[in-house]
C-alpha positions as CSV (number, residue, x, y, z in Angstrom):
1,X,118.1,34.2,13.9
2,X,116.0,32.3,11.5
3,X,115.6,28.7,12.6
4,X,114.3,25.4,11.2
5,X,116.2,26.0,7.9
6,X,117.2,23.1,5.8
7,X,120.6,21.6,6.8
8,X,122.1,22.7,3.4
9,X,121.1,26.2,4.2
10,X,123.4,26.4,7.1
11,X,127.0,27.5,7.1
12,X,129.6,24.6,6.8
13,X,126.8,22.0,5.8
14,X,127.0,20.7,2.2
15,X,125.2,17.9,0.7
16,X,127.5,15.1,1.9
17,X,127.3,16.3,5.7
18,X,123.5,16.9,5.4
19,X,123.1,13.3,3.9
20,X,125.1,11.9,6.9
21,X,122.9,13.9,9.3
22,X,119.8,12.6,7.4
23,X,121.1,9.1,7.9
24,X,121.3,9.8,11.6
25,X,117.8,11.1,11.8
26,X,118.6,14.9,11.8
27,X,116.9,16.8,9.0
28,X,116.6,20.5,10.2
29,X,118.3,23.2,11.9
30,X,116.1,22.7,14.9
31,X,116.9,19.1,15.1
32,X,120.6,19.7,14.9
33,X,120.3,22.4,17.6
34,X,118.2,20.0,19.8
35,X,120.9,17.2,19.6
36,X,123.8,19.6,19.4
37,X,127.1,19.0,17.8
38,X,128.5,16.4,20.0
39,X,125.4,14.1,20.0
40,X,125.1,14.6,16.1
41,X,128.7,13.6,15.8
42,X,128.0,10.4,17.9
43,X,125.0,9.5,16.0
44,X,126.8,9.8,12.6
45,X,129.7,7.6,14.2
46,X,127.2,4.9,15.2
47,X,126.0,4.7,11.6
48,X,129.6,4.7,10.4
49,X,131.6,2.9,13.1
50,X,134.5,1.9,11.0
51,X,134.9,5.3,9.3
52,X,137.3,8.0,10.7
53,X,135.1,11.3,10.9
54,X,137.4,14.3,10.8
55,X,136.3,16.6,13.5
56,X,136.6,19.7,11.4
57,X,134.2,18.3,8.9
58,X,131.6,17.2,11.4
59,X,131.9,18.3,15.0
60,X,133.3,21.8,14.2
61,X,131.0,22.2,11.2
62,X,128.0,21.5,13.5
63,X,129.0,23.9,16.0
64,X,129.7,26.6,13.4
65,X,126.6,26.0,11.6
66,X,124.5,26.6,14.7
67,X,126.3,30.0,15.4
68,X,126.6,31.0,11.7
69,X,130.5,30.8,11.8
70,X,133.0,29.1,9.6
71,X,134.2,26.0,11.5
72,X,137.6,27.5,11.9
73,X,136.2,30.6,13.6
74,X,134.7,28.9,16.7
75,X,137.9,29.3,18.7
76,X,140.5,27.0,20.1
77,X,139.0,26.9,23.5
78,X,135.7,25.9,22.2
79,X,137.2,23.2,19.8
80,X,139.0,21.7,22.9
81,X,135.7,21.6,24.9
82,X,134.0,19.7,22.0
83,X,136.9,17.3,21.4
84,X,136.8,16.7,25.3
85,X,133.1,15.8,25.1
86,X,133.6,13.2,22.2
87,X,136.4,11.4,24.0
């Protein structure tokens, strides 16, 4: 797997989500991998505490991006694990 790609080169990550990651201090695939989907979600939530962040657009997208899967393909069990970690 090629690493350290730009965020927008990753599956599920468009310019809006990449911008949110950038605001949180994450600028590359390697940085997203280092922090992981849960920490990245928390970092964005800290920057936007009054905004509802849909887990499918953020948490699941980050997980899918790291494994080159559409966010809906990561499996219900893994989605539950991720939701448990952010609660």
